[in-house]
N, C-alpha and C positions, 0 to 999 in steps of 0.2 A: 471495634475489634480493634486488636493491636496485634502487631506480628512484631519479633525478633529476631535476626538472620544474624546465626554470630561465625566467627572462623572464617569466613570466606574474603575471598580476592573478590576487592569490589573496582572498579572501573568508576572513577572520581570525578566529577566535575566537567566542564567543556573538557579541557584537556586531556581528558582519559588517565587523570594519575590512580595507578593501580595500589592499593592502599590493602592492607591486612586488619581487618577493621568488622564490626558490627552494624546493621542498619534495624534502627527504630521507625515504625511505619506505624501512624495513627492516621484512624479514617481513611482516610483515601489519599494521604499525604507521606512522605518521608521526613522525620522530624529529627533526628538523629543519627551521625552518620560517627563512628568515634571506636576506639577499642575499648575494650571489656565492658561494654555497655552492661549496667545491673538494676536498669527498670524492667518490672515484672510486665509479660504481656499475654495475648489470651492465647498467642500460638508462637512457639520458638523452633526456628529451623537449623539444625546445625547444618553448615554448610562449609565444613573442614576438606580443602580438596577441591573445591570449587570454584567457581568464577563468578560475581553478579554482575548482572552489566543491564544498563537502560534497556528496557522492552523496542521490538523490532519496530519497523512503520514502513507499511508495504503503501507506497503511496499511487498506487495504482493497481486495481485487476477487476474484476468479474468475476465473485466468488461463486455464484451458484453454476461455472460454468467445470466446474470439476464431473458435470455430469457427463459431460461430450470429450473428456481426457481419452485421448489415443484414437477419436473414430476419424481423425480428417490430421495425418499427418505428412510431413515430404513434400507442401503446396505454396506454392507463391501467395501472398497476402491475400488479394483478392478475387482468386479463385475459390482460397480456402473458406472467404468469407460467404462470399455469393452459391458456391454451389455447395459446401456441407454445410456450414454453420449457421447461416439464417434460416435454410430450411425447415433442420432440426428446431431452433428457437422458435417457428414460427407455433411449433407443435405445444413450447411450454404451455402449462396453466400455470396457474398460482403454487396447486399442491406438489407440482414438480419442482418449480421453481425453491420453495423453500427446502424439499430434499434437498436441491441442489447444494443449496446455501447453509445448510446442517455441515453438508460436508466440508466444505468450504472452512465453515469457522473451526469447524473439530480439528483440522489439519494445519489451521494457523495458529490453534493454542497449544498445538502439541510441537510446534517448531519453532515457538517463541516470539511471534508477532502480535503485540498487542493492543495496535490502532491499524484502522486500514480505512483507504477510499477507494470505494467501490462504485462501479456504474453498470447496472444491471435495467430487467423488466421487472415486476412485481416487486418493489424495493419496500412497500408496506410489507411482504412475507420475509424478506430478508431482515424489516426491521425486529420483528418479532423473535426471529432467530438470534440477532445480536443481541438484543435483552435479554432471552433466555439465557443465552451461551456467557454473557460476564464481558464480551471483548468492549471495544473501544472501537464505533464505528462511523465513519463520513460516507453517507450512503444517495447516491445520485439516480436520479428515474433516466435512462439512456434515451434521449429525445432524438427523432429522425423524422421531417417531414419531405426530404425529398422536392420541395416547392412547392407542395399542393397545399395550397392557404387552408383547405379544411382541415389537413391535417395537421398544420401549425395549431390553429386554435387546438384541435385536441390533445396533440401534444402537450400545451403550456396548461392546458386544464386535468392533464394526470400528472404532471409537477406540481402543480398547486395541491391537488389532492394528497399526493406523498408527502408532502411537506407539511401536511395540518395533520396526517395520520402520527410523522414521526413526532412534530411536535405535540401532540394527543398521548405520545405515550414518557412525557415529563421526564426524561433521562438524560442527564449530562454528558454519558456517554454518547449517547446515537446522535448523530446531527445531520440535517438534511443539505445538501449542496446540488445547486443545480448544474446540471449534466448533459448539454447541447453534443450530441454524439462526435461530430467534427466538422468542418467545413465546408466538403464533398457531399453531405448528408442532409447538413441543414442550409436554408435560406437564411438570405439577409435579413429579413421579416424576426425569423425565429433567433437570431441571432441576438439582435437588437433588441427584441423582447425579454429576453434572458438577462441582459447587460440590465436593461431597467429593473426587473423585478428582486437583481442580485441588491443590489441599490438600494431599491425599498426594504426589503426583509433583513438585509446586512447577513446575506451567506455567500461563500465560499463558490466559486464556478471550476469545472473542471472539463476539458473536452480534448480528442485528441486532436493531433496538430503536425502535419509535416513527417508523420511517420515512412512513404514509400516514395521513392519516385514516380511513381503513379499517380501517387496524389496529389505532388507536385504537378505533374501534367494536367490534370484535371481543371487544376484552379488556376492555372496559366492560360489555361486554353477561354475558361471562363470570364474569367476576371482582368486576365491580364497582368497579374501579381501573385507573389508566393500566400500562401497562407497566415502568414504571420504579418506580410502588409497588410493584406485584406481586412483579419482583425484589429489590427491599429487605425486601419481607415474607419471603420466605423464605428471606433471608441470603446471597442470589446476588453480591450486590455487592461490589468490591473492588477497589483499585490494580491486582489484575493484571486487572482487566474492560477491554476495548476493546469500546464499541458500535459499530455502523455508524449510521449516517446521524442519529439524535438529531433527526429534525427538529421532531415536533409533541411539542415541551417544554414545561412549562408551570412557575413558578415554584417549587412546590416538588418536582417531579419535578429541576428544575437545584441545587436546595437538597441533595437528597438524593446526587445524584452527585458534587457537591463536596464532599460530608462523606466520601463514599467513595472518593475521589481516582479517579476512575472517568475513563478518557481515551477522547477519542471519536474515531470518523471521520468526516472532511465529506466528501461525496461531491458536490460541487455539480454538476457534469455529470450526473449519473443524475438526483440529485434533479429539475432542468427539464427533461430530457428526457422523463422518468415524470411530468411535473406534480405530484411529489410535495408539495409546498412547497418552503419556505426554513427551514434551519435558522436559530436566533437566535444569532447567533456572539460578537456581542457581548456580550449577556447573559452570554453560558457563561464567553469568556475574562474578562468582570470579575466572575465566580465564581471564577475562580482555575481553573477545570479545561482539563486539558489537551486541546486539541484539533489532531490532526493532519491530514491528506489523503490521500484517497484517490480513485486513479478507478471504483469499483466495474469490471463486468466489461466487456468490448466489446461484449456485446448491448444494452447499455442506455448508453453512452458517446458514441461507438464505438470509442476508442482507450485505451490506456495511457498517454499524455504525459503525464506530468504536468509539463511545463513550462507546456503547454495549459491543465491544471486551475489552475493557479497564476493565470493571468489571466483564468479565470470566474471561480475564487471573489472575488478583489479586484472583481470589477465588478458581480456579482450584488448584493451586499451594499451596494456604492453604490447601484447605481439602487434596490433594494429600501426603503434607509433615507433617501429623497434627502439622503444623506451622502457627500459627494466624501472625506470624511477617513475614513470606516469603510472597514475590511480595508485597510490600507495596505501598501506593499510588502512593508514588511520583515516587520511579522506574516502574513502569508501565505507569504514565504520561511522565515521560524522553522516553520511549520506544516509544511512538506513536506521538512524536513531534521533540526532537532533537537527538535520536538515529537513525530514519527514515533519518534522514536528513543528518547526518554523515554518513549513508550506502550511500547515492545518491550524496556525494560532494555539498550539498545544502547550500546556508549562509541561513537558516529556521529554524523552529522549535522551535526560540526563541524567543520573543518580546523584540529589544534595539536597540539603535541609530545602524544604517548602515546595518540594518539584511534586507532581502526582507520583504514587506509589504504581506504576506500571515498568516494572521488571521481569528479568527473568534467570533464573538460575540453571548456570550450565555446569555441566558435570566432565570436570578434567581429571578425573581417576580414570584414566583408560590411554591405551599405549600412542595413539594417535594424538593426544594430545599433551604429551610429556616428552621431556621435562619442562616445567612452566617459564622459560626462557621468555616470553614475550607473549604478553596474553592476547594484544589486538591481533598480533601477526596469528594464533593461532586461533581466534575466531574468524580470521576472515578467509585464512587458507586453509587450513587442515578440519575447524569444526563442519559437521550437518545436524541437519533441524533434527537429529535422534538424539543429540548430544545434549539437548534440553529438558533437563529435570522439571523443574517446576515453574511455572505460569502466573504472575499476581497481576493486577489491573485495578488499578481505584480502590488498590488496598485489599483488594480481595483474593485467594489464592484459587486458580480456574483448574491450574493442576499441580496436583502434589507428589513427587516420585513417578514424574510417568502417568499417573494414573488421572483423566480428567473427572472435577468434581462435579461439573456444571452441567453435563451432556451426558446421554446412554451413548455411549461408543457404539456399541452392539446394534443398538437400533438403529442408527444412524447411515452404517452401513447394510445394513439389513434395507432400511429405502431406497438407499442412491441404487442397491442391485433391481431392486421394483422397478424403480424410476426408467431407469435405461430400457428396459423391458417395452417402456408403453413409448418410448422416443423410437423408435426400431423403426 
């Protein structure tokens, strides 16, 4: 299978050089970027007036939570979780979770996400949806034992069962990730076992860390140290760990994370909506920490639009620091592409020869994206997910001219409405 994209503005290479050129894709790789490519291809796309961008990498989300969108808003995190979200999640069956996953992956395809790191329940069902959709998914079963030894064993068994199921799908696009929920919901025994299993099986780990002041207080009271110090002391941290949020980090925490080369998924929309706080982005980047971008789930965002997330990230850190130069457009764009790929050890997030063919075509033939003075600026500050016209993952066209080719959009929306009636 080959695809030739002609006449577009290409965001090329690690330095985001904007070229007016063509892209040739063969199988799942970008094989050539040049002007006036003459090779024949199975599919030819005319991208005149459009921008070809690396696909966006959502480094932290809970894709099935679209079912809970709008059901609990304007609340502090722990009230939101304990009184509204967790009681509804207790009603989730495999079938309902799958309906939510379909809704999530459809939204991501239509807004330009090409790879995502997920944490939720019934992840075998989510994996089936990801395989059908054509997206690239890194999937973790959210493990919670609340200090109960019996639950610890149950959670480990479910994680290993999920890993075996995902491995059985035999798809490079779908990878299992260990996902202990957070230090305040997981025992030391569970966290230590996860570390051992990740080493044994060569898997990534993702975990919520230092999201709220309340979480910091709980861990300090229980262990006498910060969540990051706790994870460091039990030997949990490493370059294969991706922490979500990282809002309440002090200088010692930052030094520890930098030393272990831990990646962080920044979730500005969710952090603002839940009033969790503002990540110290500048200090993290200055320490050399790899920071990617995530949306969190649709119940606390309330969408999976990475283009919107980029704008929110940029504006949040400018106003918070009283510095218009903070979180500039290139920094934020890199977080949403290259940095996410780095965290996932993925040869993507960049358009260049040899990289995986995960890219999107954005329609710049619109008033809010003209004149084309600065492509990266327009993507970060002016565009939104509805401007994504075509989504390509692993060399396969998932959406062309706003028509999703791999999923039944109408059926997915119907199933979502049916599902929410069962959760009422």
